[in-house]
Each structure stands twice: as structure tokens, then as C-alpha cells.
ChimeraX commands (.cxc) that place a marker at each C-alpha (Angstrom):
marker #1 position 0.00,0.00,0.00 radius 0.5
marker #1 position 1.35,3.43,-0.96 radius 0.5
marker #1 position 2.22,5.71,1.94 radius 0.5
marker #1 position -0.43,8.38,2.65 radius 0.5
marker #1 position 0.36,12.04,1.90 radius 0.5
marker #1 position -0.11,14.89,4.36 radius 0.5
marker #1 position 0.49,18.60,3.89 radius 0.5
marker #1 position 2.80,20.76,5.99 radius 0.5
marker #1 position 3.34,24.51,5.75 radius 0.5
marker #1 position 7.07,24.17,5.16 radius 0.5
marker #1 position 9.78,21.54,4.81 radius 0.5
marker #1 position 12.61,23.95,5.51 radius 0.5
marker #1 position 15.44,22.10,7.22 radius 0.5
marker #1 position 14.12,18.69,6.19 radius 0.5
marker #1 position 16.88,16.11,5.55 radius 0.5
marker #1 position 17.37,12.36,6.03 radius 0.5
marker #1 position 17.48,11.60,9.74 radius 0.5
marker #1 position 15.71,14.81,10.80 radius 0.5
marker #1 position 12.51,14.37,12.84 radius 0.5
marker #1 position 9.62,16.42,11.46 radius 0.5
marker #1 position 6.36,17.37,13.20 radius 0.5
marker #1 position 2.88,17.05,11.72 radius 0.5
marker #1 position 0.17,18.80,13.75 radius 0.5
marker #1 position -2.95,20.91,13.37 radius 0.5
marker #1 position -5.83,19.64,11.20 radius 0.5
marker #1 position -3.48,17.44,9.15 radius 0.5
marker #1 position -2.01,15.93,12.30 radius 0.5
marker #1 position -5.48,15.31,13.67 radius 0.5
marker #1 position -6.49,13.54,10.47 radius 0.5
marker #1 position -3.36,11.39,10.58 radius 0.5
marker #1 position -3.74,10.43,14.25 radius 0.5
marker #1 position -7.49,10.40,14.91 radius 0.5
marker #1 position -8.86,9.42,11.48 radius 0.5
marker #1 position -6.14,7.43,9.74 radius 0.5
marker #1 position -4.87,6.15,13.10 radius 0.5
marker #1 position -1.25,6.04,11.99 radius 0.5
marker #1 position 1.09,4.34,14.41 radius 0.5
marker #1 position 4.84,4.24,15.03 radius 0.5
marker #1 position 6.64,2.36,12.29 radius 0.5
marker #1 position 4.18,3.25,9.50 radius 0.5
marker #1 position 5.38,4.98,6.35 radius 0.5
marker #1 position 4.19,8.50,5.54 radius 0.5
marker #1 position 4.93,11.30,3.07 radius 0.5
marker #1 position 4.88,14.98,4.01 radius 0.5
marker #1 position 4.68,17.62,1.26 radius 0.5
marker #1 position 4.39,21.37,1.05 radius 0.5
marker #1 position 2.29,21.04,-2.12 radius 0.5
marker #1 position 4.89,23.12,-3.96 radius 0.5
marker #1 position 7.01,20.24,-5.20 radius 0.5
marker #1 position 8.98,19.31,-2.08 radius 0.5
marker #1 position 8.39,16.12,-0.10 radius 0.5
marker #1 position 9.85,14.14,2.76 radius 0.5
marker #1 position 9.21,10.40,2.95 radius 0.5
marker #1 position 9.76,8.73,6.29 radius 0.5
marker #1 position 8.43,6.66,9.15 radius 0.5
marker #1 position 6.24,7.68,12.07 radius 0.5
marker #1 position 8.37,7.73,15.23 radius 0.5
marker #1 position 5.56,8.40,17.70 radius 0.5
marker #1 position 2.25,10.16,18.16 radius 0.5
marker #1 position 1.25,12.67,20.81 radius 0.5
marker #1 position -2.34,13.30,21.84 radius 0.5
marker #1 position -4.96,13.34,19.09 radius 0.5
marker #1 position -3.38,15.77,16.67 radius 0.5
marker #1 position 0.39,15.42,16.56 radius 0.5
marker #1 position 2.88,12.92,15.24 radius 0.5
marker #1 position 6.61,12.88,14.62 radius 0.5
marker #1 position 8.21,11.60,11.45 radius 0.5
marker #1 position 11.84,10.66,10.89 radius 0.5
marker #1 position 12.66,11.57,7.30 radius 0.5
marker #1 position 14.43,8.93,5.23 radius 0.5
marker #1 position 14.32,10.73,1.87 radius 0.5
marker #1 position 13.77,14.33,0.83 radius 0.5
marker #1 position 13.12,15.10,-2.80 radius 0.5
marker #1 position 12.05,18.02,-4.94 radius 0.5
marker #1 position 9.95,17.63,-8.05 radius 0.5
marker #1 position 10.93,19.97,-10.90 radius 0.5
marker #1 position 8.47,22.41,-12.42 radius 0.5
marker #1 position 6.40,20.62,-15.09 radius 0.5
marker #1 position 6.94,21.59,-18.70 radius 0.5
marker #1 position 4.97,22.59,-20.59 radius 0.5
marker #1 position 2.75,23.92,-17.81 radius 0.5
marker #1 position -0.97,23.31,-18.41 radius 0.5
marker #1 position -3.61,25.78,-17.20 radius 0.5
marker #1 position -7.33,25.19,-17.66 radius 0.5
marker #1 position -9.66,28.19,-17.65 radius 0.5
marker #1 position -12.90,26.66,-16.38 radius 0.5
marker #1 position -16.24,28.41,-16.86 radius 0.5
marker #1 position -18.40,28.14,-13.75 radius 0.5
marker #1 position -20.61,25.03,-13.93 radius 0.5
marker #1 position -23.89,24.56,-12.09 radius 0.5
marker #1 position -24.08,23.16,-8.57 radius 0.5
marker #1 position -21.14,21.16,-7.30 radius 0.5
marker #1 position -19.92,20.18,-10.76 radius 0.5
marker #1 position -17.20,22.81,-10.50 radius 0.5
marker #1 position -15.67,20.97,-7.56 radius 0.5
marker #1 position -15.96,17.72,-9.52 radius 0.5
marker #1 position -14.10,19.33,-12.43 radius 0.5
marker #1 position -11.32,20.59,-10.15 radius 0.5
marker #1 position -11.03,17.22,-8.43 radius 0.5
marker #1 position -10.65,15.20,-11.62 radius 0.5
marker #1 position -8.37,17.74,-13.31 radius 0.5
marker #1 position -6.13,17.67,-10.24 radius 0.5
marker #1 position -5.96,13.88,-10.32 radius 0.5
marker #1 position -5.21,14.01,-14.05 radius 0.5
marker #1 position -2.29,16.41,-13.67 radius 0.5
marker #1 position -3.41,19.96,-14.52 radius 0.5
marker #1 position -1.06,22.59,-13.08 radius 0.5
marker #1 position -3.47,25.48,-12.62 radius 0.5
marker #1 position -7.20,26.15,-12.77 radius 0.5
marker #1 position -8.69,29.59,-13.38 radius 0.5
marker #1 position -12.42,30.01,-12.68 radius 0.5
marker #1 position -14.05,32.10,-15.38 radius 0.5
marker #1 position -17.24,34.17,-15.24 radius 0.5
marker #1 position -18.34,33.52,-18.83 radius 0.5
marker #1 position -21.28,35.43,-20.31 radius 0.5
marker #1 position -23.46,32.31,-20.53 radius 0.5
marker #1 position -22.70,30.96,-17.06 radius 0.5
marker #1 position -25.85,30.30,-15.06 radius 0.5
marker #1 position -23.87,30.22,-11.83 radius 0.5
marker #1 position -22.60,33.56,-10.55 radius 0.5
marker #1 position -19.96,34.07,-7.88 radius 0.5
marker #1 position -20.83,37.25,-6.03 radius 0.5
marker #1 position -20.06,38.48,-2.54 radius 0.5
marker #1 position -19.82,35.94,0.24 radius 0.5
marker #1 position -21.07,33.15,-2.01 radius 0.5
marker #1 position -18.21,33.78,-4.41 radius 0.5
marker #1 position -15.61,33.65,-1.64 radius 0.5
marker #1 position -17.10,30.43,-0.29 radius 0.5
marker #1 position -17.19,28.80,-3.73 radius 0.5
marker #1 position -13.59,29.75,-4.50 radius 0.5
marker #1 position -12.47,28.34,-1.15 radius 0.5
marker #1 position -14.27,25.08,-1.97 radius 0.5
marker #1 position -12.43,24.82,-5.29 radius 0.5
marker #1 position -9.10,25.40,-3.53 radius 0.5
marker #1 position -9.86,22.90,-0.78 radius 0.5
marker #1 position -10.89,20.37,-3.42 radius 0.5
marker #1 position -7.60,20.84,-5.28 radius 0.5
marker #1 position -5.66,20.35,-2.06 radius 0.5
marker #1 position -7.51,17.18,-1.06 radius 0.5
marker #1 position -7.38,15.73,-4.57 radius 0.5
marker #1 position -3.67,16.51,-4.69 radius 0.5
marker #1 position -3.14,14.52,-1.51 radius 0.5
marker #1 position -5.37,11.66,-2.67 radius 0.5
marker #1 position -3.55,11.36,-6.00 radius 0.5
marker #1 position -0.19,11.69,-4.20 radius 0.5
marker #1 position 0.94,14.75,-6.08 radius 0.5
marker #1 position 3.81,16.81,-4.73 radius 0.5
marker #1 position 2.75,19.93,-6.64 radius 0.5
marker #1 position -0.88,20.88,-6.12 radius 0.5
marker #1 position -2.59,22.93,-8.83 radius 0.5
marker #1 position -3.01,26.61,-8.12 radius 0.5
marker #1 position -6.64,27.79,-8.25 radius 0.5
marker #1 position -6.68,31.43,-9.25 radius 0.5
marker #1 position -9.11,34.22,-8.52 radius 0.5
marker #1 position -12.33,34.47,-10.52 radius 0.5
marker #1 position -11.37,35.91,-13.93 radius 0.5
marker #1 position -13.28,38.10,-16.33 radius 0.5
marker #1 position -13.19,37.55,-20.09 radius 0.5
marker #1 position -10.70,40.41,-20.40 radius 0.5
marker #1 position -8.41,38.80,-17.84 radius 0.5
marker #1 position -8.67,35.42,-19.57 radius 0.5
marker #1 position -7.72,37.05,-22.89 radius 0.5
marker #1 position -4.63,38.54,-21.25 radius 0.5
marker #1 position -3.67,35.10,-19.92 radius 0.5
marker #1 position -4.11,33.58,-23.37 radius 0.5
marker #1 position -1.95,36.26,-24.97 radius 0.5
marker #1 position 0.98,35.26,-22.75 radius 0.5
marker #1 position 0.71,31.50,-23.44 radius 0.5
marker #1 position 3.03,29.48,-25.66 radius 0.5
marker #1 position -0.08,27.70,-26.95 radius 0.5
marker #1 position -3.65,28.91,-26.38 radius 0.5
marker #1 position -6.83,27.06,-27.31 radius 0.5
marker #1 position -10.58,27.31,-26.82 radius 0.5
marker #1 position -12.54,24.07,-26.79 radius 0.5
marker #1 position -15.39,24.51,-29.25 radius 0.5
marker #1 position -17.50,21.97,-31.11 radius 0.5
marker #1 position -17.24,24.04,-34.28 radius 0.5
marker #1 position -13.45,24.26,-34.22 radius 0.5
marker #1 position -11.98,23.46,-37.64 radius 0.5
marker #1 position -8.95,21.66,-36.21 radius 0.5
marker #1 position -8.89,18.78,-33.71 radius 0.5
marker #1 position -6.88,19.36,-30.55 radius 0.5
marker #1 position -5.29,15.96,-31.16 radius 0.5
marker #1 position -3.41,17.31,-34.19 radius 0.5
marker #1 position -2.52,20.80,-32.93 radius 0.5
marker #1 position 1.17,21.71,-32.89 radius 0.5
marker #1 position 2.18,21.90,-29.24 radius 0.5
marker #1 position 5.21,23.62,-27.71 radius 0.5
marker #1 position 7.90,21.46,-26.06 radius 0.5
marker #1 position 8.06,23.86,-23.12 radius 0.5
marker #1 position 6.47,27.06,-21.82 radius 0.5
marker #1 position 2.78,27.24,-21.04 radius 0.5
marker #1 position -0.43,25.83,-22.50 radius 0.5
marker #1 position -3.71,27.58,-21.66 radius 0.5
marker #1 position -6.97,25.87,-22.48 radius 0.5
marker #1 position -10.42,27.50,-22.21 radius 0.5
marker #1 position -13.46,25.40,-21.32 radius 0.5
marker #1 position -16.75,27.20,-21.84 radius 0.5
marker #1 position -20.05,26.91,-19.94 radius 0.5
marker #1 position -22.91,24.54,-20.78 radius 0.5
marker #1 position -24.41,27.22,-23.04 radius 0.5
marker #1 position -21.17,27.54,-24.99 radius 0.5
marker #1 position -18.66,30.32,-25.49 radius 0.5
marker #1 position -20.37,33.51,-26.67 radius 0.5
marker #1 position -19.35,34.99,-30.07 radius 0.5
marker #1 position -17.88,38.12,-28.48 radius 0.5
marker #1 position -15.78,35.94,-26.19 radius 0.5
marker #1 position -14.51,33.89,-29.13 radius 0.5
marker #1 position -13.56,37.14,-30.86 radius 0.5
marker #1 position -11.70,38.41,-27.80 radius 0.5
marker #1 position -9.83,35.14,-27.42 radius 0.5
marker #1 position -9.00,34.98,-31.12 radius 0.5
marker #1 position -7.52,38.48,-30.89 radius 0.5
marker #1 position -5.35,37.15,-28.04 radius 0.5
marker #1 position -4.09,34.31,-30.24 radius 0.5
marker #1 position -6.37,31.46,-29.10 radius 0.5
marker #1 position -7.93,29.37,-31.87 radius 0.5
marker #1 position -11.03,27.19,-31.39 radius 0.5
marker #1 position -10.30,23.45,-31.38 radius 0.5
marker #1 position -12.67,20.51,-31.25 radius 0.5
marker #1 position -11.97,17.69,-28.85 radius 0.5
marker #1 position -13.86,14.84,-30.47 radius 0.5
marker #1 position -17.08,13.81,-32.19 radius 0.5
marker #1 position -19.19,14.18,-29.04 radius 0.5
marker #1 position -19.92,17.27,-26.98 radius 0.5
marker #1 position -18.73,16.87,-23.39 radius 0.5
marker #1 position -20.12,18.63,-20.34 radius 0.5
marker #1 position -18.12,21.57,-19.10 radius 0.5
marker #1 position -17.17,19.67,-15.96 radius 0.5
marker #1 position -15.55,16.82,-17.92 radius 0.5
marker #1 position -14.20,18.53,-21.04 radius 0.5
marker #1 position -11.19,20.02,-19.25 radius 0.5
marker #1 position -10.12,16.65,-17.90 radius 0.5
marker #1 position -10.43,14.94,-21.29 radius 0.5
marker #1 position -8.47,17.70,-23.01 radius 0.5
marker #1 position -5.81,17.80,-20.30 radius 0.5
marker #1 position -5.30,14.04,-20.55 radius 0.5
marker #1 position -4.82,14.39,-24.31 radius 0.5
marker #1 position -2.28,17.20,-23.85 radius 0.5
marker #1 position -0.39,15.41,-21.09 radius 0.5
marker #1 position -0.01,12.39,-23.32 radius 0.5
marker #1 position 1.00,14.34,-26.41 radius 0.5
marker #1 position 3.56,16.51,-24.60 radius 0.5
marker #1 position 5.27,13.48,-23.08 radius 0.5
marker #1 position 4.40,14.35,-19.51 radius 0.5
marker #1 position 2.63,11.00,-19.24 radius 0.5
marker #1 position 5.50,9.23,-20.94 radius 0.5
marker link #1:1,2 radius 0.2
marker link #1:2,3 radius 0.2
marker link #1:3,4 radius 0.2
marker link #1:4,5 radius 0.2
marker link #1:5,6 radius 0.2
marker link #1:6,7 radius 0.2
marker link #1:7,8 radius 0.2
marker link #1:8,9 radius 0.2
marker link #1:9,10 radius 0.2
marker link #1:10,11 radius 0.2
marker link #1:11,12 radius 0.2
marker link #1:12,13 radius 0.2
marker link #1:13,14 radius 0.2
marker link #1:14,15 radius 0.2
marker link #1:15,16 radius 0.2
marker link #1:16,17 radius 0.2
marker link #1:17,18 radius 0.2
marker link #1:18,19 radius 0.2
marker link #1:19,20 radius 0.2
marker link #1:20,21 radius 0.2
marker link #1:21,22 radius 0.2
marker link #1:22,23 radius 0.2
marker link #1:23,24 radius 0.2
marker link #1:24,25 radius 0.2
marker link #1:25,26 radius 0.2
marker link #1:26,27 radius 0.2
marker link #1:27,28 radius 0.2
marker link #1:28,29 radius 0.2
marker link #1:29,30 radius 0.2
marker link #1:30,31 radius 0.2
marker link #1:31,32 radius 0.2
marker link #1:32,33 radius 0.2
marker link #1:33,34 radius 0.2
marker link #1:34,35 radius 0.2
marker link #1:35,36 radius 0.2
marker link #1:36,37 radius 0.2
marker link #1:37,38 radius 0.2
marker link #1:38,39 radius 0.2
marker link #1:39,40 radius 0.2
marker link #1:40,41 radius 0.2
marker link #1:41,42 radius 0.2
marker link #1:42,43 radius 0.2
marker link #1:43,44 radius 0.2
marker link #1:44,45 radius 0.2
marker link #1:45,46 radius 0.2
marker link #1:46,47 radius 0.2
marker link #1:47,48 radius 0.2
marker link #1:48,49 radius 0.2
marker link #1:49,50 radius 0.2
marker link #1:50,51 radius 0.2
marker link #1:51,52 radius 0.2
marker link #1:52,53 radius 0.2
marker link #1:53,54 radius 0.2
marker link #1:54,55 radius 0.2
marker link #1:55,56 radius 0.2
marker link #1:56,57 radius 0.2
marker link #1:57,58 radius 0.2
marker link #1:58,59 radius 0.2
marker link #1:59,60 radius 0.2
marker link #1:60,61 radius 0.2
marker link #1:61,62 radius 0.2
marker link #1:62,63 radius 0.2
marker link #1:63,64 radius 0.2
marker link #1:64,65 radius 0.2
marker link #1:65,66 radius 0.2
marker link #1:66,67 radius 0.2
marker link #1:67,68 radius 0.2
marker link #1:68,69 radius 0.2
marker link #1:69,70 radius 0.2
marker link #1:70,71 radius 0.2
marker link #1:71,72 radius 0.2
marker link #1:72,73 radius 0.2
marker link #1:73,74 radius 0.2
marker link #1:74,75 radius 0.2
marker link #1:75,76 radius 0.2
marker link #1:76,77 radius 0.2
marker link #1:77,78 radius 0.2
marker link #1:78,79 radius 0.2
marker link #1:79,80 radius 0.2
marker link #1:80,81 radius 0.2
marker link #1:81,82 radius 0.2
marker link #1:82,83 radius 0.2
marker link #1:83,84 radius 0.2
marker link #1:84,85 radius 0.2
marker link #1:85,86 radius 0.2
marker link #1:86,87 radius 0.2
marker link #1:87,88 radius 0.2
marker link #1:88,89 radius 0.2
marker link #1:89,90 radius 0.2
marker link #1:90,91 radius 0.2
marker link #1:91,92 radius 0.2
marker link #1:92,93 radius 0.2
marker link #1:93,94 radius 0.2
marker link #1:94,95 radius 0.2
marker link #1:95,96 radius 0.2
marker link #1:96,97 radius 0.2
marker link #1:97,98 radius 0.2
marker link #1:98,99 radius 0.2
marker link #1:99,100 radius 0.2
marker link #1:100,101 radius 0.2
marker link #1:101,102 radius 0.2
marker link #1:102,103 radius 0.2
marker link #1:103,104 radius 0.2
marker link #1:104,105 radius 0.2
marker link #1:105,106 radius 0.2
marker link #1:106,107 radius 0.2
marker link #1:107,108 radius 0.2
marker link #1:108,109 radius 0.2
marker link #1:109,110 radius 0.2
marker link #1:110,111 radius 0.2
marker link #1:111,112 radius 0.2
marker link #1:112,113 radius 0.2
marker link #1:113,114 radius 0.2
marker link #1:114,115 radius 0.2
marker link #1:115,116 radius 0.2
marker link #1:116,117 radius 0.2
marker link #1:117,118 radius 0.2
marker link #1:118,119 radius 0.2
marker link #1:119,120 radius 0.2
marker link #1:120,121 radius 0.2
marker link #1:121,122 radius 0.2
marker link #1:122,123 radius 0.2
marker link #1:123,124 radius 0.2
marker link #1:124,125 radius 0.2
marker link #1:125,126 radius 0.2
marker link #1:126,127 radius 0.2
marker link #1:127,128 radius 0.2
marker link #1:128,129 radius 0.2
marker link #1:129,130 radius 0.2
marker link #1:130,131 radius 0.2
marker link #1:131,132 radius 0.2
marker link #1:132,133 radius 0.2
marker link #1:133,134 radius 0.2
marker link #1:134,135 radius 0.2
marker link #1:135,136 radius 0.2
marker link #1:136,137 radius 0.2
marker link #1:137,138 radius 0.2
marker link #1:138,139 radius 0.2
marker link #1:139,140 radius 0.2
marker link #1:140,141 radius 0.2
marker link #1:141,142 radius 0.2
marker link #1:142,143 radius 0.2
marker link #1:143,144 radius 0.2
marker link #1:144,145 radius 0.2
marker link #1:145,146 radius 0.2
marker link #1:146,147 radius 0.2
marker link #1:147,148 radius 0.2
marker link #1:148,149 radius 0.2
marker link #1:149,150 radius 0.2
marker link #1:150,151 radius 0.2
marker link #1:151,152 radius 0.2
marker link #1:152,153 radius 0.2
marker link #1:153,154 radius 0.2
marker link #1:154,155 radius 0.2
marker link #1:155,156 radius 0.2
marker link #1:156,157 radius 0.2
marker link #1:157,158 radius 0.2
marker link #1:158,159 radius 0.2
marker link #1:159,160 radius 0.2
marker link #1:160,161 radius 0.2
marker link #1:161,162 radius 0.2
marker link #1:162,163 radius 0.2
marker link #1:163,164 radius 0.2
marker link #1:164,165 radius 0.2
marker link #1:165,166 radius 0.2
marker link #1:166,167 radius 0.2
marker link #1:167,168 radius 0.2
marker link #1:168,169 radius 0.2
marker link #1:169,170 radius 0.2
marker link #1:170,171 radius 0.2
marker link #1:171,172 radius 0.2
marker link #1:172,173 radius 0.2
marker link #1:173,174 radius 0.2
marker link #1:174,175 radius 0.2
marker link #1:175,176 radius 0.2
marker link #1:176,177 radius 0.2
marker link #1:177,178 radius 0.2
marker link #1:178,179 radius 0.2
marker link #1:179,180 radius 0.2
marker link #1:180,181 radius 0.2
marker link #1:181,182 radius 0.2
marker link #1:182,183 radius 0.2
marker link #1:183,184 radius 0.2
marker link #1:184,185 radius 0.2
marker link #1:185,186 radius 0.2
marker link #1:186,187 radius 0.2
marker link #1:187,188 radius 0.2
marker link #1:188,189 radius 0.2
marker link #1:189,190 radius 0.2
marker link #1:190,191 radius 0.2
marker link #1:191,192 radius 0.2
marker link #1:192,193 radius 0.2
marker link #1:193,194 radius 0.2
marker link #1:194,195 radius 0.2
marker link #1:195,196 radius 0.2
marker link #1:196,197 radius 0.2
marker link #1:197,198 radius 0.2
marker link #1:198,199 radius 0.2
marker link #1:199,200 radius 0.2
marker link #1:200,201 radius 0.2
marker link #1:201,202 radius 0.2
marker link #1:202,203 radius 0.2
marker link #1:203,204 radius 0.2
marker link #1:204,205 radius 0.2
marker link #1:205,206 radius 0.2
marker link #1:206,207 radius 0.2
marker link #1:207,208 radius 0.2
marker link #1:208,209 radius 0.2
marker link #1:209,210 radius 0.2
marker link #1:210,211 radius 0.2
marker link #1:211,212 radius 0.2
marker link #1:212,213 radius 0.2
marker link #1:213,214 radius 0.2
marker link #1:214,215 radius 0.2
marker link #1:215,216 radius 0.2
marker link #1:216,217 radius 0.2
marker link #1:217,218 radius 0.2
marker link #1:218,219 radius 0.2
marker link #1:219,220 radius 0.2
marker link #1:220,221 radius 0.2
marker link #1:221,222 radius 0.2
marker link #1:222,223 radius 0.2
marker link #1:223,224 radius 0.2
marker link #1:224,225 radius 0.2
marker link #1:225,226 radius 0.2
marker link #1:226,227 radius 0.2
marker link #1:227,228 radius 0.2
marker link #1:228,229 radius 0.2
marker link #1:229,230 radius 0.2
marker link #1:230,231 radius 0.2
marker link #1:231,232 radius 0.2
marker link #1:232,233 radius 0.2
marker link #1:233,234 radius 0.2
marker link #1:234,235 radius 0.2
marker link #1:235,236 radius 0.2
marker link #1:236,237 radius 0.2
marker link #1:237,238 radius 0.2
marker link #1:238,239 radius 0.2
marker link #1:239,240 radius 0.2
marker link #1:240,241 radius 0.2
marker link #1:241,242 radius 0.2
marker link #1:242,243 radius 0.2
marker link #1:243,244 radius 0.2
marker link #1:244,245 radius 0.2
marker link #1:245,246 radius 0.2
marker link #1:246,247 radius 0.2
view
């Protein structure tokens, strides 16, 4: 069984033989929920690419355990970096999208307030929804044993998305009427890939125009039309395979 992953604020000073402390909510989950005991293997990560694998030395109370590190490693920045701009889906399907994209290997998710989005993030509701997306990315990162968790950005406007696309090495908008399949697009060997996933009602014409002006062409994914909550995952899997990151 693969060692479970827990998140710490920092791994500064971590080295083989050093005893590290896991406490707070993560420590409570490890001790009270997972019931880890001395001698069991564990991985601590900062979610930014650094990890310490080791063995539990002892536990203390209900929310603290001590880990002797046996190996400390740092995962390099992925290349090319893949960002998915995700239009806000209805209900909890946004969290589902973030969860599966995290497990797949997306590096960043940007929530987008598209013109045809039914869901609106405003005021306290918007803050709560964004926090849910970020918590989902963190938990999915742990579950899938990633060392680098995807960053979930602030809610973006169409203008802000266009600016992000303009800076990308490769920019694409998933659209059923795209003349070229994403599977045959020429991809960069490094840099950044930004992919836009529209809402259930589709990307509005004025949005397509704005994105085209920023250098993002429309691409079709396949013969069927996927839901907004699954399209990003399918496209990301395709890109991860084609760029060699799944090699």
C-alpha cells in the first residue's frame, strides 16, 4: 500500500534523519482518522514540489505525530505547464471538475465568469465557492499523491482570460465548431499551455472574438460534446499524453 500524503506549511530544514512534526488539522487527520502508528510509512509535502518520505516515530495526543525523514526530494516544475480556464458550472460540478483535473495532472485552474454561465460568484457566495475549489484541489492533490498541487486562481473576467491567453506558448478554446482537432494541434515542447473550457451554453461569439484576438484558436476535442465539468479533464489528458508528460 502506498504511503499516505499529508500537507505541511514548510519543509525547511528537512533532511534524512531529521525528525519532522505534523500537527494541526493534518495531524489530527493522521492520528485520529487514519490512526497512523509508530513504524508506519508516511509522506509529508508542502504542495509546492517538495516532499519528505519517512516513518512515524511516535504520536502525541490526538493531533500530533513525529516523522523521521528517510528521503527528501524536490519535483521539478512541469513543462509545458498546463492551465485550464474553467467556466463556472452549475451546482457542485465545478468541484468535480477541479477534483478530476487535479488527479489528471493539470497545473493550474482559473475560474471564469463567462457570459453564458448560469452560476454567478458574487459576494460571500463567491468567496465560499472559491475556497471550496481550492480545498478540493488540495484534497485531490493529496489523494492522488501529487507533490505539486494545482493553483486555483481568482475568478477571472473575459478580459483577464484574454490577457492570460496572450501570454501563453499555446492557447486554445474548446469549441465543437473548431476546424482543427486538438489531437493534431502543434504543441510547444516547453512554456505554457492555456486551455479554455466554456459553460454549458457555450462560449459567446464576443468571447470567441476576444480570445481569437489574443491568439487562441477554437479546437474541437472529439465527435461528441462533453459537459463543461468533464471537457477540461479529457483535453488535459490528451495534452499530457501528447507533450510526453505521461511518458
